[in-house]
N, C-alpha and C positions, 0 to 999 in steps of 0.2 A: 736317548741312549744312556745306559747305566755306565757310570765311571766309578769303579771300585777303588778304594784307597784308604790310607791312614791320614787322619787330620790331627793337627795340633792347634788347640785353642789357647788363648791367653786371657785370663780374667783381668778386666780393667779395675776390678775392685781391690785385688790383692797381688796382682802380677804373677799368679801361679799358672801352671800349664795343665791342660787336660788333654789326654790322648785318647782317640777313638778311631773306629773304622766305620765306613758307610759306603753306600752305592749312590747317594745323592747328597753332596756336600751342602748345597744351598738349603735344602730342606732341613738337614741336620743342624745347621747353624741357627736357623730360625727356631727350631725346637729347643735348643739349649738356651737361647736368649729369651724365650717365652716362659722358661721355668718348667718345662715339661718333664725334665729329669730331676728327681729329688736329690740326687747326689751332687748336682752342680747348681741347683737353684739358688743357694746362698752366695754363689760366686759371680752371678751375672752383673754386668754385661760381659760378653766375650767377643774377641776379634779372632779371625782366622789368621794364624801365623804361617802355616804351611799345610799343603795337601799333596801327598805323594801317591801317584797312581800305582795300582797293582793290577796283575793280570786277571785275578778272580777275587770273589768275596772271601774265599778260604785263605788265599794268600794275604789279603788285607787283615783278616782277623789274626792270623799267625804273626804277621809283622807287628801289629798293634801289641800283642802279648809280649813279643820279644823286646820291643822298644820300652814298654812299661817296666820290664825287669831291670833296666839299667839304673833307674831311680837317681840319675845325676843330671842336674840342671845344665852343666857345661856340655854334656853330650846332646841333650835336647836342643840347646842353643846352636850347636854345630849342625845338627840335622836341619834345623830351621834355615840356617845360613846357606848350607850346601844343597839341600833338597834331596839328599840320599840317606839311606839307613846306615848306621854305624858299622854293620857287618859287610857293607859294600865299599868301605874305605880301602 
C-alpha cells in the first residue's frame, strides 16, 4: 500500500537537512543513500528524521514545497520534534 508523505533526511556528513516527498519512504531512503540523486550524492549517508503522512501525492508535493520555502533550521527542527507542519500549529 502506498503511503504518501513528506520526509526530512539529515546528512551525517554535514548535519544538513533534505526535504522531499514520496509514496515509498523505504525505497526513497535507499535511493538517496545509494547516491542515485546527483543533488544529494555529496551529502550521503542520510538518516530519516521524520516522515509525515499526507492524503495524496499531490498534497505531499504541495506540503514539501511549502516547507522548503521556510528555509529556517529552527522550523524544520520543530517539525521533526512535533511531527506536524508549521501551518498546522
